[in-house]
A tleap script that builds the chain and sets N, CA, C and O, in Angstrom:
source leaprc.protein.ff14SB
mol = sequence {
  NMET SER ALA ALA GLY THR LEU THR LEU ILE
  ARG ALA TYR TYR ASP ALA PHE ASN ALA GLY
  GLY PRO ALA ALA MET ALA THR TYR LEU GLY
  GLU SER VAL GLU HIE HIE VAL ASN GLN GLY
  GLU ILE ARG LYS SER LYS GLN SER PHE VAL
  GLU PHE SER ALA ARG LEU THR GLY CYS TYR
  LYS GLU THR LEU LYS ASP LEU VAL VAL MET
  ALA ASN GLU SER GLY THR ARG ALA ALA ALA
  GLU PHE VAL VAL HIE GLY GLN TYR VAL ALA
  THR ASP VAL GLY LEU PRO GLY ALA GLU GLY
  GLN ARG TYR VAL LEU PRO ALA GLY ALA PHE
  PHE ASP VAL ASP LEU GLY LEU ILE GLN ARG
  VAL THR CTHR
}
set mol.1.N position { 93.489 89.751 93.589 }
set mol.1.CA position { 94.073 90.431 92.450 }
set mol.1.C position { 94.934 89.423 91.695 }
set mol.1.O position { 95.594 88.584 92.308 }
set mol.2.N position { 94.927 89.500 90.414 }
set mol.2.CA position { 95.738 88.614 89.581 }
set mol.2.C position { 97.193 89.061 89.572 }
set mol.2.O position { 97.522 90.168 89.998 }
set mol.3.N position { 98.049 88.186 89.080 }
set mol.3.CA position { 99.459 88.554 88.939 }
set mol.3.C position { 99.597 89.788 88.041 }
set mol.3.O position { 100.383 90.688 88.337 }
set mol.4.N position { 98.840 89.826 86.958 }
set mol.4.CA position { 98.912 90.978 86.045 }
set mol.4.C position { 98.473 92.257 86.747 }
set mol.4.O position { 99.079 93.310 86.549 }
set mol.5.N position { 97.434 92.176 87.559 }
set mol.5.CA position { 96.974 93.345 88.301 }
set mol.5.C position { 98.014 93.822 89.301 }
set mol.5.O position { 98.216 95.024 89.473 }
set mol.6.N position { 98.675 92.875 89.959 }
set mol.6.CA position { 99.725 93.229 90.917 }
set mol.6.C position { 100.903 93.880 90.208 }
set mol.6.O position { 101.459 94.856 90.712 }
set mol.7.N position { 101.290 93.365 89.057 }
set mol.7.CA position { 102.390 93.972 88.297 }
set mol.7.C position { 102.046 95.423 87.938 }
set mol.7.O position { 102.893 96.310 88.039 }
set mol.8.N position { 100.818 95.652 87.525 }
set mol.8.CA position { 100.367 97.004 87.187 }
set mol.8.C position { 100.392 97.903 88.423 }
set mol.8.O position { 100.820 99.054 88.340 }
set mol.9.N position { 99.939 97.391 89.567 }
set mol.9.CA position { 99.933 98.139 90.819 }
set mol.9.C position { 101.342 98.562 91.219 }
set mol.9.O position { 101.567 99.725 91.553 }
set mol.10.N position { 102.283 97.639 91.187 }
set mol.10.CA position { 103.654 97.936 91.617 }
set mol.10.C position { 104.307 98.928 90.650 }
set mol.10.O position { 105.021 99.832 91.085 }
set mol.11.N position { 104.073 98.770 89.362 }
set mol.11.CA position { 104.631 99.734 88.398 }
set mol.11.C position { 104.058 101.133 88.622 }
set mol.11.O position { 104.784 102.123 88.532 }
set mol.12.N position { 102.757 101.218 88.913 }
set mol.12.CA position { 102.133 102.521 89.182 }
set mol.12.C position { 102.726 103.157 90.436 }
set mol.12.O position { 102.950 104.367 90.476 }
set mol.13.N position { 102.980 102.347 91.454 }
set mol.13.CA position { 103.615 102.817 92.691 }
set mol.13.C position { 104.980 103.433 92.376 }
set mol.13.O position { 105.308 104.505 92.883 }
set mol.14.N position { 105.773 102.760 91.544 }
set mol.14.CA position { 107.088 103.296 91.199 }
set mol.14.C position { 107.013 104.463 90.221 }
set mol.14.O position { 107.890 105.326 90.237 }
set mol.15.N position { 106.002 104.513 89.382 }
set mol.15.CA position { 105.800 105.708 88.547 }
set mol.15.C position { 105.556 106.922 89.448 }
set mol.15.O position { 106.070 108.010 89.189 }
set mol.16.N position { 104.762 106.721 90.512 }
set mol.16.CA position { 104.510 107.805 91.468 }
set mol.16.C position { 105.803 108.203 92.176 }
set mol.16.O position { 106.038 109.387 92.415 }
set mol.17.N position { 106.646 107.221 92.515 }
set mol.17.CA position { 107.937 107.522 93.131 }
set mol.17.C position { 108.761 108.406 92.201 }
set mol.17.O position { 109.286 109.436 92.624 }
set mol.18.N position { 108.873 108.012 90.952 }
set mol.18.CA position { 109.681 108.776 89.998 }
set mol.18.C position { 109.117 110.169 89.744 }
set mol.18.O position { 109.859 111.074 89.364 }
set mol.19.N position { 107.820 110.352 89.949 }
set mol.19.CA position { 107.214 111.672 89.809 }
set mol.19.C position { 107.454 112.529 91.052 }
set mol.19.O position { 107.135 113.718 91.062 }
set mol.20.N position { 108.022 111.917 92.105 }
set mol.20.CA position { 108.393 112.671 93.299 }
set mol.20.C position { 107.274 112.907 94.283 }
set mol.20.O position { 107.324 113.872 95.046 }
set mol.21.N position { 106.256 112.047 94.290 }
set mol.21.CA position { 105.113 112.323 95.143 }
set mol.21.C position { 104.785 111.262 96.168 }
set mol.21.O position { 104.106 110.288 95.841 }
set mol.22.N position { 105.253 111.420 97.425 }
set mol.22.CA position { 104.886 110.463 98.466 }
set mol.22.C position { 103.375 110.311 98.635 }
set mol.22.O position { 102.894 109.203 98.875 }
set mol.23.N position { 102.628 111.393 98.517 }
set mol.23.CA position { 101.173 111.304 98.654 }
set mol.23.C position { 100.577 110.474 97.516 }
set mol.23.O position { 99.650 109.694 97.734 }
set mol.24.N position { 101.106 110.640 96.309 }
set mol.24.CA position { 100.631 109.842 95.177 }
set mol.24.C position { 100.991 108.372 95.363 }
set mol.24.O position { 100.198 107.493 95.028 }
set mol.25.N position { 102.178 108.099 95.893 }
set mol.25.CA position { 102.573 106.715 96.172 }
set mol.25.C position { 101.609 106.083 97.164 }
set mol.25.O position { 101.270 104.906 97.043 }
set mol.26.N position { 101.171 106.857 98.136 }
set mol.26.CA position { 100.301 106.339 99.194 }
set mol.26.C position { 98.941 105.888 98.676 }
set mol.26.O position { 98.262 105.104 99.340 }
set mol.27.N position { 98.534 106.361 97.516 }
set mol.27.CA position { 97.241 105.925 96.979 }
set mol.27.C position { 97.241 104.435 96.655 }
set mol.27.O position { 96.178 103.836 96.491 }
set mol.28.N position { 98.412 103.840 96.563 }
set mol.28.CA position { 98.531 102.418 96.246 }
set mol.28.C position { 98.720 101.561 97.499 }
set mol.28.O position { 98.953 100.357 97.398 }
set mol.29.N position { 98.622 102.179 98.678 }
set mol.29.CA position { 98.885 101.500 99.944 }
set mol.29.C position { 97.613 101.299 100.758 }
set mol.29.O position { 96.703 102.128 100.730 }
set mol.30.N position { 97.567 100.180 101.487 }
set mol.30.CA position { 96.504 99.973 102.460 }
set mol.30.C position { 96.713 100.900 103.648 }
set mol.30.O position { 97.833 101.351 103.887 }
set mol.31.N position { 95.652 101.190 104.396 }
set mol.31.CA position { 95.733 102.102 105.544 }
set mol.31.C position { 96.721 101.633 106.604 }
set mol.31.O position { 97.359 102.456 107.261 }
set mol.32.N position { 96.856 100.320 106.780 }
set mol.32.CA position { 97.744 99.763 107.818 }
set mol.32.C position { 99.023 99.194 107.221 }
set mol.32.O position { 99.617 98.272 107.781 }
set mol.33.N position { 99.440 99.731 106.110 }
set mol.33.CA position { 100.641 99.225 105.431 }
set mol.33.C position { 101.810 99.155 106.404 }
set mol.33.O position { 101.979 100.027 107.257 }
set mol.34.N position { 102.611 98.106 106.265 }
set mol.34.CA position { 103.862 97.990 107.016 }
set mol.34.C position { 104.999 98.358 106.078 }
set mol.34.O position { 105.168 97.754 105.019 }
set mol.35.N position { 105.773 99.352 106.477 }
set mol.35.CA position { 106.880 99.841 105.667 }
set mol.35.C position { 108.181 99.485 106.375 }
set mol.35.O position { 108.567 100.133 107.347 }
set mol.36.N position { 108.846 98.455 105.883 }
set mol.36.CA position { 110.115 97.980 106.435 }
set mol.36.C position { 111.237 98.598 105.611 }
set mol.36.O position { 111.333 98.362 104.406 }
set mol.37.N position { 112.079 99.384 106.258 }
set mol.37.CA position { 113.172 100.035 105.546 }
set mol.37.C position { 114.505 99.568 106.108 }
set mol.37.O position { 114.564 98.952 107.172 }
set mol.38.N position { 115.572 99.868 105.381 }
set mol.38.CA position { 116.899 99.425 105.802 }
set mol.38.C position { 117.479 100.300 106.902 }
set mol.38.O position { 118.577 100.029 107.387 }
set mol.39.N position { 116.768 101.335 107.301 }
set mol.39.CA position { 117.206 102.155 108.421 }
set mol.39.C position { 115.979 102.506 109.256 }
set mol.39.O position { 114.956 102.919 108.709 }
set mol.40.N position { 116.071 102.348 110.565 }
set mol.40.CA position { 114.966 102.716 111.433 }
set mol.40.C position { 113.970 101.609 111.665 }
set mol.40.O position { 114.172 100.463 111.264 }
set mol.41.N position { 112.885 101.982 112.325 }
set mol.41.CA position { 111.851 101.035 112.718 }
set mol.41.C position { 110.837 100.818 111.607 }
set mol.41.O position { 110.777 101.577 110.640 }
set mol.42.N position { 110.040 99.767 111.764 }
set mol.42.CA position { 108.945 99.493 110.836 }
set mol.42.C position { 107.866 100.553 111.043 }
set mol.42.O position { 107.453 100.817 112.172 }
set mol.43.N position { 107.423 101.148 109.961 }
set mol.43.CA position { 106.317 102.098 110.016 }
set mol.43.C position { 105.036 101.324 109.713 }
set mol.43.O position { 105.001 100.513 108.788 }
set mol.44.N position { 103.974 101.580 110.501 }
set mol.44.CA position { 102.779 100.747 110.394 }
set mol.44.C position { 101.512 101.535 110.079 }
set mol.44.O position { 100.456 101.277 110.657 }
set mol.45.N position { 101.618 102.478 109.177 }
set mol.45.CA position { 100.417 103.180 108.704 }
set mol.45.C position { 100.766 103.947 107.436 }
set mol.45.O position { 101.928 104.243 107.156 }
set mol.46.N position { 99.733 104.250 106.693 }
set mol.46.CA position { 99.925 105.042 105.482 }
set mol.46.C position { 100.482 106.418 105.838 }
set mol.46.O position { 101.356 106.929 105.138 }
set mol.47.N position { 99.991 107.019 106.912 }
set mol.47.CA position { 100.455 108.344 107.324 }
set mol.47.C position { 101.938 108.334 107.659 }
set mol.47.O position { 102.663 109.237 107.243 }
set mol.48.N position { 102.410 107.331 108.403 }
set mol.48.CA position { 103.842 107.290 108.745 }
set mol.48.C position { 104.685 107.046 107.499 }
set mol.48.O position { 105.811 107.537 107.418 }
set mol.49.N position { 104.167 106.296 106.527 }
set mol.49.CA position { 104.854 106.111 105.251 }
set mol.49.C position { 105.029 107.454 104.552 }
set mol.49.O position { 106.121 107.782 104.086 }
set mol.50.N position { 103.952 108.227 104.482 }
set mol.50.CA position { 103.992 109.526 103.793 }
set mol.50.C position { 104.973 110.467 104.492 }
set mol.50.O position { 105.750 111.149 103.824 }
set mol.51.N position { 104.949 110.514 105.823 }
set mol.51.CA position { 105.858 111.394 106.558 }
set mol.51.C position { 107.318 111.022 106.324 }
set mol.51.O position { 108.149 111.895 106.073 }
set mol.52.N position { 107.633 109.738 106.404 }
set mol.52.CA position { 108.994 109.267 106.162 }
set mol.52.C position { 109.429 109.574 104.722 }
set mol.52.O position { 110.523 110.087 104.488 }
set mol.53.N position { 108.560 109.252 103.775 }
set mol.53.CA position { 108.889 109.461 102.360 }
set mol.53.C position { 109.048 110.937 102.026 }
set mol.53.O position { 109.892 111.300 101.207 }
set mol.54.N position { 108.245 111.791 102.653 }
set mol.54.CA position { 108.371 113.238 102.412 }
set mol.54.C position { 109.723 113.750 102.913 }
set mol.54.O position { 110.358 114.575 102.257 }
set mol.55.N position { 110.162 113.259 104.075 }
set mol.55.CA position { 111.482 113.657 104.580 }
set mol.55.C position { 112.569 113.243 103.600 }
set mol.55.O position { 113.458 114.032 103.277 }
set mol.56.N position { 112.496 112.006 103.130 }
set mol.56.CA position { 113.509 111.532 102.187 }
set mol.56.C position { 113.478 112.310 100.882 }
set mol.56.O position { 114.525 112.622 100.315 }
set mol.57.N position { 112.287 112.620 100.407 }
set mol.57.CA position { 112.153 113.374 99.158 }
set mol.57.C position { 112.798 114.752 99.283 }
set mol.57.O position { 113.307 115.289 98.299 }
set mol.58.N position { 112.780 115.330 100.497 }
set mol.58.CA position { 113.423 116.616 100.720 }
set mol.58.C position { 114.940 116.535 100.752 }
set mol.58.O position { 115.627 117.510 100.448 }
set mol.59.N position { 115.465 115.366 101.123 }
set mol.59.CA position { 116.921 115.204 101.254 }
set mol.59.C position { 117.580 114.592 100.022 }
set mol.59.O position { 118.746 114.864 99.732 }
set mol.60.N position { 116.833 113.772 99.306 }
set mol.60.CA position { 117.401 113.024 98.180 }
set mol.60.C position { 116.519 113.209 96.958 }
set mol.60.O position { 115.297 113.089 97.039 }
set mol.61.N position { 117.137 113.498 95.840 }
set mol.61.CA position { 116.416 113.534 94.567 }
set mol.61.C position { 116.787 112.247 93.838 }
set mol.61.O position { 117.927 112.070 93.407 }
set mol.62.N position { 115.813 111.357 93.706 }
set mol.62.CA position { 116.103 110.031 93.148 }
set mol.62.C position { 115.158 109.689 92.005 }
set mol.62.O position { 113.992 110.083 91.984 }
set mol.63.N position { 115.707 108.943 91.059 }
set mol.63.CA position { 114.948 108.358 89.972 }
set mol.63.C position { 115.320 106.883 89.912 }
set mol.63.O position { 116.494 106.521 89.992 }
set mol.64.N position { 114.307 106.041 89.771 }
set mol.64.CA position { 114.548 104.609 89.645 }
set mol.64.C position { 114.506 104.232 88.172 }
set mol.64.O position { 113.585 104.598 87.442 }
set mol.65.N position { 115.524 103.493 87.758 }
set mol.65.CA position { 115.619 103.065 86.352 }
set mol.65.C position { 115.777 101.554 86.299 }
set mol.65.O position { 116.053 100.907 87.310 }
set mol.66.N position { 115.598 101.005 85.111 }
set mol.66.CA position { 115.760 99.575 84.853 }
set mol.66.C position { 114.878 98.734 85.778 }
set mol.66.O position { 115.314 97.708 86.300 }
set mol.67.N position { 113.642 99.175 85.976 }
set mol.67.CA position { 112.701 98.497 86.861 }
set mol.67.C position { 112.258 97.162 86.278 }
set mol.67.O position { 111.842 97.079 85.122 }
set mol.68.N position { 112.355 96.118 87.099 }
set mol.68.CA position { 111.828 94.800 86.758 }
set mol.68.C position { 110.921 94.398 87.912 }
set mol.68.O position { 111.340 94.427 89.069 }
set mol.69.N position { 109.674 94.020 87.604 }
set mol.69.CA position { 108.703 93.639 88.630 }
set mol.69.C position { 108.256 92.213 88.374 }
set mol.69.O position { 107.983 91.827 87.238 }
set mol.70.N position { 108.186 91.432 89.450 }
set mol.70.CA position { 107.749 90.037 89.378 }
set mol.70.C position { 106.646 89.814 90.399 }
set mol.70.O position { 106.628 90.475 91.437 }
set mol.71.N position { 105.715 88.887 90.123 }
set mol.71.CA position { 104.648 88.570 91.072 }
set mol.71.C position { 104.373 87.078 91.045 }
set mol.71.O position { 104.585 86.402 90.038 }
set mol.72.N position { 103.891 86.580 92.186 }
set mol.72.CA position { 103.484 85.177 92.194 }
set mol.72.C position { 102.163 85.027 91.438 }
set mol.72.O position { 101.521 86.023 91.103 }
set mol.73.N position { 101.761 83.795 91.172 }
set mol.73.CA position { 100.587 83.549 90.330 }
set mol.73.C position { 99.313 84.147 90.896 }
set mol.73.O position { 98.455 84.601 90.140 }
set mol.74.N position { 99.175 84.154 92.221 }
set mol.74.CA position { 97.950 84.675 92.825 }
set mol.74.C position { 97.959 86.194 92.969 }
set mol.74.O position { 96.927 86.795 93.269 }
set mol.75.N position { 99.124 86.820 92.757 }
set mol.75.CA position { 99.228 88.268 92.850 }
set mol.75.C position { 99.311 88.792 94.268 }
set mol.75.O position { 99.181 89.996 94.487 }
set mol.76.N position { 99.526 87.914 95.239 }
set mol.76.CA position { 99.580 88.352 96.635 }
set mol.76.C position { 100.963 88.794 97.076 }
set mol.76.O position { 101.107 89.461 98.100 }
set mol.77.N position { 101.979 88.426 96.311 }
set mol.77.CA position { 103.352 88.810 96.645 }
set mol.77.C position { 104.055 89.262 95.379 }
set mol.77.O position { 103.802 88.756 94.286 }
set mol.78.N position { 104.947 90.232 95.556 }
set mol.78.CA position { 105.679 90.759 94.406 }
set mol.78.C position { 107.069 91.184 94.843 }
set mol.78.O position { 107.345 91.363 96.029 }
set mol.79.N position { 107.930 91.340 93.856 }
set mol.79.CA position { 109.287 91.835 94.086 }
set mol.79.C position { 109.640 92.771 92.940 }
set mol.79.O position { 109.148 92.630 91.820 }
set mol.80.N position { 110.500 93.723 93.248 }
set mol.80.CA position { 110.967 94.658 92.230 }
set mol.80.C position { 112.467 94.838 92.393 }
set mol.80.O position { 112.989 94.890 93.506 }
set mol.81.N position { 113.139 94.932 91.268 }
set mol.81.CA position { 114.571 95.241 91.257 }
set mol.81.C position { 114.744 96.463 90.374 }
set mol.81.O position { 114.071 96.606 89.353 }
set mol.82.N position { 115.659 97.348 90.777 }
set mol.82.CA position { 115.842 98.591 90.038 }
set mol.82.C position { 117.196 99.189 90.387 }
set mol.82.O position { 117.898 98.698 91.271 }
set mol.83.N position { 117.548 100.249 89.684 }
set mol.83.CA position { 118.774 100.987 89.967 }
set mol.83.C position { 118.368 102.402 90.372 }
set mol.83.O position { 117.634 103.082 89.655 }
set mol.84.N position { 118.862 102.832 91.535 }
set mol.84.CA position { 118.573 104.161 92.058 }
set mol.84.C position { 119.641 105.127 91.549 }
set mol.84.O position { 120.834 104.915 91.767 }
set mol.85.N position { 119.209 106.177 90.879 }
set mol.85.CA position { 120.092 107.256 90.444 }
set mol.85.C position { 119.705 108.454 91.289 }
set mol.85.O position { 118.593 108.967 91.169 }
set mol.86.N position { 120.629 108.914 92.159 }
set mol.86.CA position { 120.244 109.951 93.093 }
set mol.86.C position { 121.277 111.015 93.335 }
set mol.86.O position { 122.423 110.942 92.893 }
set mol.87.N position { 120.805 112.020 94.069 }
set mol.87.CA position { 121.667 113.115 94.503 }
set mol.87.C position { 121.225 113.509 95.915 }
set mol.87.O position { 120.035 113.660 96.192 }
set mol.88.N position { 122.207 113.671 96.795 }
set mol.88.CA position { 121.994 114.053 98.187 }
set mol.88.C position { 121.963 115.578 98.235 }
set mol.88.O position { 123.005 116.222 98.123 }
set mol.89.N position { 120.760 116.165 98.404 }
set mol.89.CA position { 120.607 117.607 98.230 }
set mol.89.C position { 120.389 118.406 99.517 }
set mol.89.O position { 120.596 119.619 99.527 }
set mol.90.N position { 119.979 117.751 100.595 }
set mol.90.CA position { 119.788 118.425 101.886 }
set mol.90.C position { 120.179 117.436 102.976 }
set mol.90.O position { 119.847 116.254 102.899 }
set mol.91.N position { 120.876 117.918 103.976 }
set mol.91.CA position { 121.405 117.038 105.010 }
set mol.91.C position { 120.289 116.294 105.732 }
set mol.91.O position { 119.341 116.901 106.231 }
set mol.92.N position { 120.416 114.966 105.781 }
set mol.92.CA position { 119.465 114.094 106.463 }
set mol.92.C position { 119.896 113.932 107.919 }
set mol.92.O position { 121.077 114.060 108.240 }
set mol.93.N position { 118.952 113.658 108.781 }
set mol.93.CA position { 119.187 113.517 110.216 }
set mol.93.C position { 120.266 112.467 110.498 }
set mol.93.O position { 120.166 111.321 110.058 }
set mol.94.N position { 121.300 112.880 111.238 }
set mol.94.CA position { 122.346 111.957 111.666 }
set mol.94.C position { 123.356 111.569 110.602 }
set mol.94.O position { 124.177 110.679 110.824 }
set mol.95.N position { 123.309 112.222 109.453 }
set mol.95.CA position { 124.228 111.888 108.364 }
set mol.95.C position { 125.148 113.068 108.068 }
set mol.95.O position { 124.852 114.199 108.454 }
set mol.96.N position { 126.260 112.812 107.386 }
set mol.96.CA position { 127.147 113.915 106.996 }
set mol.96.C position { 126.406 114.934 106.133 }
set mol.96.O position { 125.345 114.642 105.582 }
set mol.97.N position { 126.970 116.111 106.027 }
set mol.97.CA position { 126.345 117.186 105.276 }
set mol.97.C position { 126.173 116.870 103.799 }
set mol.97.O position { 127.030 116.249 103.170 }
set mol.98.N position { 125.056 117.309 103.270 }
set mol.98.CA position { 124.792 117.155 101.843 }
set mol.98.C position { 125.562 118.204 101.065 }
set mol.98.O position { 125.536 119.388 101.402 }
set mol.99.N position { 126.245 117.761 100.026 }
set mol.99.CA position { 126.995 118.665 99.156 }
set mol.99.C position { 126.749 118.329 97.694 }
set mol.99.O position { 127.612 118.523 96.839 }
set mol.100.N position { 125.547 117.819 97.427 }
set mol.100.CA position { 125.207 117.471 96.051 }
set mol.100.C position { 125.800 116.155 95.579 }
set mol.100.O position { 125.866 115.897 94.378 }
set mol.101.N position { 126.237 115.312 96.529 }
set mol.101.CA position { 126.833 114.030 96.161 }
set mol.101.C position { 125.854 113.218 95.295 }
set mol.101.O position { 124.655 113.161 95.568 }
set mol.102.N position { 126.393 112.607 94.264 }
set mol.102.CA position { 125.591 111.754 93.375 }
set mol.102.C position { 125.919 110.299 93.643 }
set mol.102.O position { 127.020 109.960 94.077 }
set mol.103.N position { 124.933 109.440 93.374 }
set mol.103.CA position { 125.129 108.010 93.588 }
set mol.103.C position { 124.264 107.204 92.625 }
set mol.103.O position { 123.235 107.673 92.139 }
set mol.104.N position { 124.711 105.983 92.367 }
set mol.104.CA position { 123.967 105.001 91.582 }
set mol.104.C position { 124.065 103.693 92.353 }
set mol.104.O position { 125.161 103.176 92.574 }
set mol.105.N position { 122.909 103.156 92.764 }
set mol.105.CA position { 122.884 101.974 93.619 }
set mol.105.C position { 121.873 100.946 93.120 }
set mol.105.O position { 120.752 101.311 92.765 }
set mol.106.N position { 122.248 99.674 93.086 }
set mol.106.CA position { 121.249 98.647 92.816 }
set mol.106.C position { 120.381 98.475 94.055 }
set mol.106.O position { 120.882 98.578 95.175 }
set mol.107.N position { 119.098 98.218 93.878 }
set mol.107.CA position { 118.197 98.071 95.016 }
set mol.107.C position { 117.040 97.148 94.660 }
set mol.107.O position { 116.871 96.751 93.507 }
set mol.108.N position { 116.257 96.822 95.661 }
set mol.108.CA position { 115.099 95.980 95.451 }
set mol.108.C position { 114.084 96.157 96.560 }
set mol.108.O position { 114.374 96.758 97.594 }
set mol.109.N position { 112.896 95.631 96.337 }
set mol.109.CA position { 111.825 95.707 97.329 }
set mol.109.C position { 110.931 94.482 97.191 }
set mol.109.O position { 110.851 93.854 96.135 }
set mol.110.N position { 110.264 94.168 98.292 }
set mol.110.CA position { 109.321 93.058 98.334 }
set mol.110.C position { 107.984 93.580 98.834 }
set mol.110.O position { 107.931 94.500 99.649 }
set mol.111.N position { 106.908 92.988 98.342 }
set mol.111.CA position { 105.563 93.480 98.622 }
set mol.111.C position { 104.607 92.352 98.981 }
set mol.111.O position { 104.708 91.241 98.459 }
set mol.112.N position { 103.677 92.655 99.882 }
set mol.112.CA position { 102.473 91.849 100.091 }
set mol.112.C position { 101.331 92.680 99.545 }
set mol.112.O position { 101.264 93.884 99.791 }
set mol.113.N position { 100.431 92.048 98.805 }
set mol.113.CA position { 99.308 92.744 98.189 }
set mol.113.C position { 98.018 92.039 98.590 }
set mol.113.O position { 97.928 90.813 98.527 }
set mol.114.N position { 97.024 92.816 99.003 }
set mol.114.CA position { 95.714 92.279 99.347 }
set mol.114.C position { 94.682 93.375 99.106 }
set mol.114.O position { 94.962 94.558 99.297 }
set mol.115.N position { 93.501 92.975 98.689 }
set mol.115.CA position { 92.405 93.920 98.446 }
set mol.115.C position { 92.787 94.999 97.437 }
set mol.115.O position { 92.294 96.125 97.499 }
set mol.116.N position { 93.671 94.641 96.507 }
set mol.116.CA position { 94.077 95.568 95.451 }
set mol.116.C position { 95.039 96.647 95.880 }
set mol.116.O position { 95.285 97.592 95.130 }
set mol.117.N position { 95.598 96.523 97.097 }
set mol.117.CA position { 96.521 97.534 97.605 }
set mol.117.C position { 97.765 96.866 98.197 }
set mol.117.O position { 97.745 95.693 98.572 }
set mol.118.N position { 98.834 97.636 98.268 }
set mol.118.CA position { 100.074 97.161 98.885 }
set mol.118.C position { 99.888 97.216 100.394 }
set mol.118.O position { 99.537 98.255 100.954 }
set mol.119.N position { 100.132 96.074 101.044 }
set mol.119.CA position { 99.961 95.989 102.501 }
set mol.119.C position { 101.307 95.940 103.237 }
set mol.119.O position { 101.375 96.200 104.439 }
set mol.120.N position { 102.374 95.604 102.501 }
set mol.120.CA position { 103.727 95.603 103.074 }
set mol.120.C position { 104.706 95.977 101.995 }
set mol.120.O position { 104.612 95.499 100.864 }
set mol.121.N position { 105.662 96.843 102.344 }
set mol.121.CA position { 106.797 97.195 101.471 }
set mol.121.C position { 108.050 96.963 102.286 }
set mol.121.O position { 108.191 97.519 103.375 }
set mol.122.N position { 108.963 96.149 101.778 }
set mol.122.CA position { 110.263 95.944 102.405 }
set mol.122.C position { 111.334 96.321 101.410 }
set mol.122.O position { 111.423 95.733 100.332 }
set mol.123.N position { 112.172 97.327 101.776 }
set mol.123.CA position { 113.256 97.724 100.867 }
set mol.123.C position { 114.601 97.359 101.446 }
set mol.123.O position { 115.632 97.617 100.823 }
savepdb mol mol.pdb
quit
């Protein structure tokens, strides 16, 4: 995939995120995707990605803004920077109770891309 194709892929992935659909996000992932998150273990399948993302979608209502996506020349690696605008709407496992708390956080992610799909996401 070219750098331009990878940029389009990553933007589509985040468009799906902003639409609130973990299943739609998964259409851009390889079956054995590795999902590295800042909490918990590495998830190593599309199904575990969807399950984790669905739980988060139930607890947090988030929109990503100011998205900037970069890719290497071959399109095999990419990075994204964005600002998360969110609200904590349902209590997440092991965390204090949700009371509608709002937050704005800078964030980023790194990607490996192969065969036209995301094979690794690190946030």
